[in-house]
N, CA and C atoms as an extended XYZ file, in Angstrom:
390
Properties=species:S:1:pos:R:3:atomname:S:1:resname:S:1:resid:I:1 pbc="F F F"
N      -125.946      -31.198       45.328 N   MET     1
C      -126.325      -30.366       44.688 CA  MET     1
C      -124.944      -28.886       44.596 C   MET     1
N      -124.259      -29.108       43.326 N   ASP     2
C      -123.097      -28.145       43.855 CA  ASP     2
C      -123.640      -26.867       44.351 C   ASP     2
N      -122.634      -26.086       45.321 N   GLU     3
C      -122.672      -25.130       46.085 CA  GLU     3
C      -122.877      -23.776       44.573 C   GLU     3
N      -122.600      -23.557       43.524 N   GLU     4
C      -122.566      -22.266       42.878 CA  GLU     4
C      -124.414      -22.518       42.326 C   GLU     4
N      -125.046      -23.493       42.475 N   GLU     5
C      -126.721      -23.683       42.146 CA  GLU     5
C      -127.630      -23.517       43.463 C   GLU     5
N      -126.903      -23.625       44.752 N   LEU     6
C      -127.593      -23.910       45.921 CA  LEU     6
C      -128.562      -21.937       45.920 C   LEU     6
N      -127.399      -20.555       45.447 N   PRO     7
C      -127.988      -19.367       45.596 CA  PRO     7
C      -129.457      -19.595       44.445 C   PRO     7
N      -128.931      -20.212       43.099 N   GLU     8
C      -129.860      -19.645       42.162 CA  GLU     8
C      -131.147      -20.621       42.604 C   GLU     8
N      -131.093      -21.615       42.614 N   TRP     9
C      -132.308      -22.450       43.783 CA  TRP     9
C      -132.696      -21.652       44.867 C   TRP     9
N      -132.254      -21.096       45.521 N   GLY    10
C      -132.964      -19.856       45.912 CA  GLY    10
C      -133.080      -18.598       46.270 C   GLY    10
N      -133.116      -18.238       44.314 N   ASP    11
C      -133.916      -17.460       43.892 CA  ASP    11
C      -135.139      -17.570       43.838 C   ASP    11
N      -135.070      -19.327       42.349 N   GLN    12
C      -136.472      -19.785       42.244 CA  GLN    12
C      -137.573      -19.427       43.117 C   GLN    12
N      -136.973      -20.358       44.759 N   LEU    13
C      -137.577      -21.013       45.364 CA  LEU    13
C      -138.690      -19.460       45.957 C   LEU    13
N      -137.413      -18.062       46.152 N   SER    14
C      -137.829      -16.806       46.659 CA  SER    14
C      -138.980      -16.027       45.707 C   SER    14
N      -138.798      -16.662       44.125 N   GLU    15
C      -139.669      -15.625       43.298 CA  GLU    15
C      -140.686      -16.524       43.367 C   GLU    15
N      -140.930      -18.056       43.374 N   GLU    16
C      -142.239      -18.962       43.493 CA  GLU    16
C      -142.751      -18.406       44.957 C   GLU    16
N      -142.231      -18.455       46.607 N   ILE    17
C      -142.782      -17.820       47.028 CA  ILE    17
C      -143.382      -16.952       46.519 C   ILE    17
N      -143.270      -15.327       46.567 N   GLU    18
C      -143.733      -14.333       45.896 CA  GLU    18
C      -144.438      -14.253       44.801 C   GLU    18
N      -144.966      -15.860       44.124 N   GLU    19
C      -146.325      -15.168       43.234 CA  GLU    19
C      -146.687      -16.226       44.208 C   GLU    19
N      -147.239      -16.559       45.275 N   GLN    20
C      -147.471      -17.439       45.926 CA  GLN    20
C      -148.742      -16.368       46.976 C   GLN    20
N      -147.931      -15.822       47.143 N   LEU    21
C      -148.152      -14.903       48.196 CA  LEU    21
C      -149.310      -14.054       47.334 C   LEU    21
N      -148.361      -12.923       46.505 N   ALA    22
C      -149.171      -12.361       45.662 CA  ALA    22
C      -150.458      -12.674       45.104 C   ALA    22
N      -150.949      -13.842       44.602 N   SER    23
C      -151.887      -14.566       44.947 CA  SER    23
C      -152.819      -14.991       45.324 C   SER    23
N      -151.997      -14.326       47.065 N   GLY    24
C      -153.383      -15.325       47.821 CA  GLY    24
C      -154.121      -14.773       48.072 C   GLY    24
N      -155.903      -15.547       48.183 N   ARG    25
C      -157.166      -15.376       47.473 CA  ARG    25
C      -157.759      -14.348       49.155 C   ARG    25
N      -157.070      -14.924       50.973 N   SER    26
C      -157.333      -14.686       52.129 CA  SER    26
C      -156.317      -14.218       52.560 C   SER    26
N      -156.317      -13.782       53.980 N   LYS    27
C      -155.597      -13.441       54.740 CA  LYS    27
C      -153.759      -14.546       55.015 C   LYS    27
N      -154.649      -15.913       55.117 N   LYS    28
C      -153.441      -16.555       55.612 CA  LYS    28
C      -153.256      -17.090       54.825 C   LYS    28
N      -152.280      -17.250       54.600 N   TRP    29
C      -151.514      -18.097       52.747 CA  TRP    29
C      -151.040      -19.635       53.658 C   TRP    29
N      -151.203      -20.612       52.670 N   ARG    30
C      -151.263      -21.523       52.961 CA  ARG    30
C      -150.090      -21.995       51.407 C   ARG    30
N      -148.344      -22.781       52.055 N   CYS    31
C      -147.852      -22.601       51.600 CA  CYS    31
C      -148.090      -24.333       50.924 C   CYS    31
N      -148.809      -24.478       48.661 N   PRO    32
C      -148.523      -25.928       49.098 CA  PRO    32
C      -147.465      -26.970       49.248 C   PRO    32
N      -148.288      -28.011       49.480 N   ALA    33
C      -147.227      -29.258       49.883 CA  ALA    33
C      -145.688      -29.456       48.937 C   ALA    33
N      -145.802      -29.029       47.351 N   ASP    34
C      -144.353      -29.079       46.807 CA  ASP    34
C      -143.523      -28.277       47.117 C   ASP    34
N      -143.945      -27.007       47.088 N   LEU    35
C      -143.641      -26.149       47.227 CA  LEU    35
C      -142.515      -26.240       49.130 C   LEU    35
N      -143.245      -26.332       49.926 N   ARG    36
C      -143.149      -26.989       51.344 CA  ARG    36
C      -142.004      -27.620       51.435 C   ARG    36
N      -141.975      -28.534       50.216 N   SER    37
C      -141.153      -29.569       50.741 CA  SER    37
C      -139.261      -28.883       49.654 C   SER    37
N      -139.458      -28.213       49.251 N   ARG    38
C      -138.543      -27.388       47.959 CA  ARG    38
C      -137.636      -26.831       48.910 C   ARG    38
N      -138.052      -26.110       49.914 N   ILE    39
C      -137.952      -25.317       50.643 CA  ILE    39
C      -137.471      -26.137       52.023 C   ILE    39
N      -137.929      -26.530       52.614 N   VAL    40
C      -137.256      -27.077       53.529 CA  VAL    40
C      -135.826      -28.246       53.393 C   VAL    40
N      -136.034      -28.927       52.224 N   THR    41
C      -134.475      -29.720       51.518 CA  THR    41
C      -133.766      -28.269       51.306 C   THR    41
N      -133.850      -27.304       50.820 N   TYR    42
C      -133.045      -25.928       50.763 CA  TYR    42
C      -132.409      -25.491       51.960 C   TYR    42
N      -133.700      -25.650       53.169 N   ALA    43
C      -133.035      -24.927       54.142 CA  ALA    43
C      -132.372      -25.658       54.744 C   ALA    43
N      -132.805      -26.732       54.631 N   GLN    44
C      -131.796      -27.983       54.944 CA  GLN    44
C      -130.292      -28.118       55.068 C   GLN    44
N      -130.069      -28.170       53.124 N   LEU    45
C      -128.741      -27.545       52.542 CA  LEU    45
C      -128.352      -26.492       53.203 C   LEU    45
N      -128.854      -25.702       53.653 N   CYS    46
C      -128.299      -23.770       54.054 CA  CYS    46
C      -127.649      -24.617       55.858 C   CYS    46
N      -128.613      -25.225       56.696 N   ARG    47
C      -128.436      -25.044       57.610 CA  ARG    47
C      -127.147      -26.154       58.140 C   ARG    47
N      -127.106      -27.542       56.800 N   ASP    48
C      -126.017      -27.751       56.659 CA  ASP    48
C      -124.432      -27.536       56.472 C   ASP    48
N      -124.300      -25.808       56.142 N   ARG    49
C      -123.461      -25.766       55.583 CA  ARG    49
C      -122.826      -24.286       56.544 C   ARG    49
N      -123.534      -24.707       57.915 N   GLY    50
C      -124.267      -22.986       59.173 CA  GLY    50
C      -124.541      -22.279       59.409 C   GLY    50
N      -125.806      -21.946       57.835 N   GLU    51
C      -126.412      -20.183       57.855 CA  GLU    51
C      -127.360      -20.496       59.012 C   GLU    51
N      -127.818      -19.668       59.537 N   PRO    52
C      -128.674      -19.511       60.878 CA  PRO    52
C      -129.922      -18.953       59.980 C   PRO    52
N      -130.855      -19.114       60.490 N   TYR    53
C      -132.302      -19.401       60.525 CA  TYR    53
C      -133.009      -18.210       59.881 C   TYR    53
N      -132.689      -17.156       60.907 N   GLY    54
C      -133.394      -16.342       59.756 CA  GLY    54
C      -132.379      -16.018       58.409 C   GLY    54
N      -131.402      -16.184       58.413 N   ASP    55
C      -130.342      -15.419       56.627 CA  ASP    55
C      -131.648      -16.415       55.877 C   ASP    55
N      -131.949      -17.491       56.642 N   ILE    56
C      -132.355      -18.113       55.102 CA  ILE    56
C      -133.683      -18.247       54.748 C   ILE    56
N      -134.916      -17.759       56.039 N   ALA    57
C      -136.132      -17.263       55.641 CA  ALA    57
C      -135.876      -15.585       55.504 C   ALA    57
N      -134.989      -14.687       55.715 N   ALA    58
C      -135.268      -13.224       54.625 CA  ALA    58
C      -135.144      -13.626       52.940 C   ALA    58
N      -133.526      -15.060       53.158 N   ARG    59
C      -133.577      -14.415       51.281 CA  ARG    59
C      -135.366      -15.183       51.072 C   ARG    59
N      -135.673      -16.169       51.552 N   LEU    60
C      -136.580      -16.897       51.026 CA  LEU    60
C      -137.985      -15.797       50.974 C   LEU    60
N      -138.097      -14.937       52.110 N   GLY    61
C      -138.784      -14.325       51.915 CA  GLY    61
C      -140.211      -14.588       53.134 C   GLY    61
N      -140.154      -15.649       54.069 N   LEU    62
C      -140.610      -16.135       54.692 CA  LEU    62
C      -140.292      -15.461       56.078 C   LEU    62
N      -141.036      -15.787       57.165 N   VAL    63
C      -140.801      -15.878       58.988 CA  VAL    63
C      -139.548      -16.951       59.474 C   VAL    63
N      -139.077      -16.441       59.942 N   GLU    64
C      -137.530      -17.469       60.633 CA  GLU    64
C      -138.613      -18.726       61.690 C   GLU    64
N      -139.818      -18.080       61.736 N   SER    65
C      -140.208      -19.177       63.358 CA  SER    65
C      -140.594      -20.165       62.579 C   SER    65
N      -141.393      -19.366       60.950 N   THR    66
C      -141.890      -20.369       60.322 CA  THR    66
C      -141.267      -21.593       59.600 C   THR    66
N      -139.700      -21.334       58.869 N   VAL    67
C      -138.730      -21.891       58.342 CA  VAL    67
C      -137.912      -22.790       59.905 C   VAL    67
N      -137.907      -22.201       60.879 N   ALA    68
C      -137.709      -23.572       61.534 CA  ALA    68
C      -138.638      -24.695       62.287 C   ALA    68
N      -140.025      -23.716       62.369 N   ARG    69
C      -140.923      -25.246       62.386 CA  ARG    69
C      -140.753      -26.256       61.711 C   ARG    69
N      -141.064      -25.578       60.243 N   TRP    70
C      -140.991      -26.709       59.266 CA  TRP    70
C      -139.775      -27.448       59.192 C   TRP    70
N      -138.975      -27.126       59.570 N   LEU    71
C      -137.319      -27.828       59.571 CA  LEU    71
C      -137.203      -28.711       60.537 C   LEU    71
N      -138.632      -28.366       61.884 N   ARG    72
C      -138.549      -29.117       63.218 CA  ARG    72
C      -139.335      -30.360       62.600 C   ARG    72
N      -139.958      -29.881       61.486 N   ARG    73
C      -141.349      -31.537       62.136 CA  ARG    73
C      -141.027      -31.770       60.715 C   ARG    73
N      -139.621      -31.373       59.638 N   GLU    74
C      -139.570      -32.656       59.287 CA  GLU    74
C      -138.246      -33.416       59.609 C   GLU    74
N      -137.560      -32.718       60.741 N   GLN    75
C      -136.973      -33.728       61.533 CA  GLN    75
C      -137.588      -33.952       62.004 C   GLN    75
N      -138.566      -34.369       63.134 N   ALA    76
C      -139.473      -35.178       63.830 CA  ALA    76
C      -140.057      -36.648       62.607 C   ALA    76
N      -140.473      -36.129       61.930 N   ILE    77
C      -140.660      -37.459       60.588 CA  ILE    77
C      -139.570      -37.527       60.102 C   ILE    77
N      -138.483      -37.540       60.306 N   ALA    78
C      -137.172      -38.151       59.727 CA  ALA    78
C      -136.759      -39.190       60.658 C   ALA    78
N      -136.365      -38.692       62.079 N   THR    79
C      -136.803      -39.988       62.970 CA  THR    79
C      -137.393      -40.370       63.142 C   THR    79
N      -138.906      -40.104       62.250 N   ALA    80
C      -139.733      -41.693       62.107 CA  ALA    80
C      -140.294      -42.191       61.570 C   ALA    80
N      -139.072      -42.649       61.459 N   GLY    81
C      -138.745      -43.552       59.730 CA  GLY    81
C      -139.152      -42.781       58.719 C   GLY    81
N      -140.154      -41.947       58.328 N   PHE    82
C      -140.491      -41.630       57.045 CA  PHE    82
C      -139.745      -40.153       56.953 C   PHE    82
N      -139.396      -39.377       54.750 N   ARG    83
C      -139.191      -38.685       54.454 CA  ARG    83
C      -140.231      -38.148       53.854 C   ARG    83
N      -140.018      -36.695       53.826 N   SER    84
C      -141.320      -36.530       52.992 CA  SER    84
C      -140.309      -36.422       51.470 C   SER    84
N      -140.879      -35.642       50.244 N   VAL    85
C      -140.400      -36.462       48.768 CA  VAL    85
C      -141.143      -35.737       47.597 C   VAL    85
N      -140.384      -34.708       47.314 N   ALA    86
C      -141.004      -33.531       46.505 CA  ALA    86
C      -141.042      -35.071       45.259 C   ALA    86
N      -141.492      -35.469       44.639 N   ILE    87
C      -141.874      -35.715       42.939 CA  ILE    87
C      -141.536      -33.427       41.742 C   ILE    87
N      -140.546      -33.150       41.307 N   VAL    88
C      -140.917      -32.544       40.387 CA  VAL    88
C      -140.767      -32.719       38.873 C   VAL    88
N      -140.823      -31.493       37.697 N   PRO    89
C      -140.919      -32.170       36.824 CA  PRO    89
C      -138.855      -32.072       36.447 C   PRO    89
N      -138.493      -32.660       35.586 N   CYS    90
C      -137.131      -32.904       34.799 CA  CYS    90
C      -137.376      -30.882       34.629 C   CYS    90
N      -136.497      -30.949       34.553 N   GLY    91
C      -135.760      -28.913       34.352 CA  GLY    91
C      -134.668      -29.249       33.334 C   GLY    91
N      -134.520      -27.926       32.021 N   GLU    92
C      -133.427      -27.880       30.970 CA  GLU    92
C      -132.536      -28.730       31.532 C   GLU    92
N      -131.649      -28.908       32.797 N   ASP    93
C      -130.447      -28.323       33.228 CA  ASP    93
C      -130.390      -30.072       32.777 C   ASP    93
N      -131.895      -31.053       32.524 N   ASP    94
C      -131.489      -31.874       33.165 CA  ASP    94
C      -131.845      -33.016       31.408 C   ASP    94
N      -131.084      -31.860       30.425 N   ALA    95
C      -131.402      -32.615       28.861 CA  ALA    95
C      -130.710      -33.266       28.384 C   ALA    95
N      -129.475      -34.022       29.334 N   GLY    96
C      -128.790      -35.131       28.696 CA  GLY    96
C      -129.436      -36.679       29.199 C   GLY    96
N      -130.560      -36.753       30.087 N   LEU    97
C      -130.322      -37.871       31.315 CA  LEU    97
C      -131.930      -38.388       30.440 C   LEU    97
N      -131.629      -40.235       30.610 N   ASP    98
C      -132.665      -40.350       30.670 CA  ASP    98
C      -133.766      -40.590       31.392 C   ASP    98
N      -135.171      -40.292       30.757 N   HIS    99
C      -136.320      -39.413       31.698 CA  HIS    99
C      -137.567      -40.859       30.996 C   HIS    99
N      -136.893      -42.104       30.492 N   SER   100
C      -137.700      -43.340       30.714 CA  SER   100
C      -138.403      -43.605       32.717 C   SER   100
N      -139.853      -43.777       31.999 N   PRO   101
C      -140.847      -44.918       33.367 CA  PRO   101
C      -139.134      -45.380       34.136 C   PRO   101
N      -138.112      -46.177       33.347 N   ARG   102
C      -137.257      -47.275       34.345 CA  ARG   102
C      -136.639      -46.704       34.617 C   ARG   102
N      -135.892      -45.268       34.233 N   ALA   103
C      -134.981      -44.911       34.750 CA  ALA   103
C      -134.803      -44.269       36.380 C   ALA   103
N      -134.490      -44.875       36.912 N   ILE   104
C      -134.536      -44.519       38.355 CA  ILE   104
C      -132.856      -43.775       39.096 C   ILE   104
N      -133.715      -42.063       39.443 N   ARG   105
C      -132.547      -41.790       39.815 CA  ARG   105
C      -132.863      -40.504       41.341 C   ARG   105
N      -132.001      -41.149       42.481 N   VAL   106
C      -132.037      -41.224       43.636 CA  VAL   106
C      -131.861      -39.569       44.204 C   VAL   106
N      -132.163      -38.842       44.834 N   VAL   107
C      -131.455      -37.101       44.768 CA  VAL   107
C      -131.488      -37.417       46.009 C   VAL   107
N      -130.776      -37.319       47.138 N   THR   108
C      -130.148      -37.794       48.685 CA  THR   108
C      -130.885      -35.938       49.071 C   THR   108
N      -131.566      -35.874       50.380 N   PRO   109
C      -131.468      -34.446       51.156 CA  PRO   109
C      -130.268      -33.643       50.955 C   PRO   109
N      -128.832      -34.082       50.428 N   HIS   110
C      -127.564      -33.250       50.765 CA  HIS   110
C      -127.175      -32.885       49.817 C   HIS   110
N      -128.609      -33.152       48.495 N   GLY   111
C      -128.420      -32.731       47.158 CA  GLY   111
C      -126.863      -34.460       46.068 C   GLY   111
N      -126.898      -35.079       46.656 N   TYR   112
C      -126.305      -36.205       45.714 CA  TYR   112
C      -127.162      -36.583       44.659 C   TYR   112
N      -126.558      -37.081       43.936 N   ARG   113
C      -127.792      -37.724       42.548 CA  ARG   113
C      -126.986      -39.138       42.444 C   ARG   113
N      -127.748      -39.881       42.366 N   VAL   114
C      -127.278      -41.121       41.782 CA  VAL   114
C      -127.716      -41.419       40.249 C   VAL   114
N      -128.148      -41.967       39.880 N   GLU   115
C      -128.500      -41.762       38.259 CA  GLU   115
C      -128.411      -43.698       38.510 C   GLU   115
N      -129.067      -43.892       36.679 N   GLY   116
C      -129.411      -45.833       35.608 CA  GLY   116
C      -128.983      -47.380       36.901 C   GLY   116
N      -129.498      -46.507       37.702 N   LEU   117
C      -129.572      -47.967       38.878 CA  LEU   117
C      -130.839      -48.255       38.001 C   LEU   117
N      -131.015      -49.885       38.505 N   ASP   118
C      -132.201      -50.559       38.272 CA  ASP   118
C      -132.784      -50.586       39.538 C   ASP   118
N      -134.450      -51.053       39.747 N   LEU   119
C      -134.982      -50.988       40.984 CA  LEU   119
C      -133.713      -52.128       42.131 C   LEU   119
N      -134.224      -52.828       41.791 N   GLN   120
C      -133.133      -53.666       42.840 CA  GLN   120
C      -131.907      -52.858       43.509 C   GLN   120
N      -131.049      -52.170       42.854 N   SER   121
C      -129.245      -52.004       42.855 CA  SER   121
C      -130.790      -50.371       43.450 C   SER   121
N      -130.877      -49.575       43.399 N   ALA   122
C      -131.772      -48.739       44.452 CA  ALA   122
C      -132.528      -49.055       45.438 C   ALA   122
N      -133.259      -49.932       45.464 N   ALA   123
C      -133.044      -50.899       46.798 CA  ALA   123
C      -132.408      -50.874       47.549 C   ALA   123
N      -131.222      -51.173       47.539 N   TYR   124
C      -130.136      -51.519       48.027 CA  TYR   124
C      -129.764      -50.556       48.642 C   TYR   124
N      -129.315      -49.625       47.787 N   LEU   125
C      -128.825      -48.295       48.506 CA  LEU   125
C      -129.058      -47.520       49.051 C   LEU   125
N      -130.732      -47.779       48.814 N   LEU   126
C      -131.678      -47.014       50.223 CA  LEU   126
C      -131.025      -47.266       51.058 C   LEU   126
N      -131.267      -48.986       51.664 N   GLN   127
C      -131.468      -50.116       52.692 CA  GLN   127
C      -129.510      -49.434       53.638 C   GLN   127
N      -128.724      -49.191       52.432 N   ILE   128
C      -127.534      -49.062       52.826 CA  ILE   128
C      -127.174      -47.477       53.408 C   ILE   128
N      -128.054      -46.303       52.799 N   LEU   129
C      -128.025      -44.944       53.802 CA  LEU   129
C      -128.604      -44.599       54.825 C   LEU   129
N      -129.988      -45.345       54.459 N   ARG   130
C      -130.885      -44.954       56.433 CA  ARG   130
C      -130.069      -44.876       57.815 C   ARG   130
């Protein structure tokens, strides 16, 4: 992910969170798993850039302790050998890409994209990146 895309992604996530909170039917809000996964990925990228939890949480409209807790949980899962994955629909910025079921696209937690690999090459790449 490019440095210029990160603030825009944060704005999109903030809007989604605001919509979710506004449509809340109960006092206790539960973040949908797919949204939480994208928030955690975004927050990890921000933390890798050295941003404090408070700044990230404020930008998203969340409580600092929630963001910190979600990141700790993700880190515990990652060290256990599992990582949560978000499957999201292709966006408008992906217009020129191959979206056929056979096309494999790997996006790392740090935002690097690898596209156009066959299954065997993708599996090999994932083994190396472990």
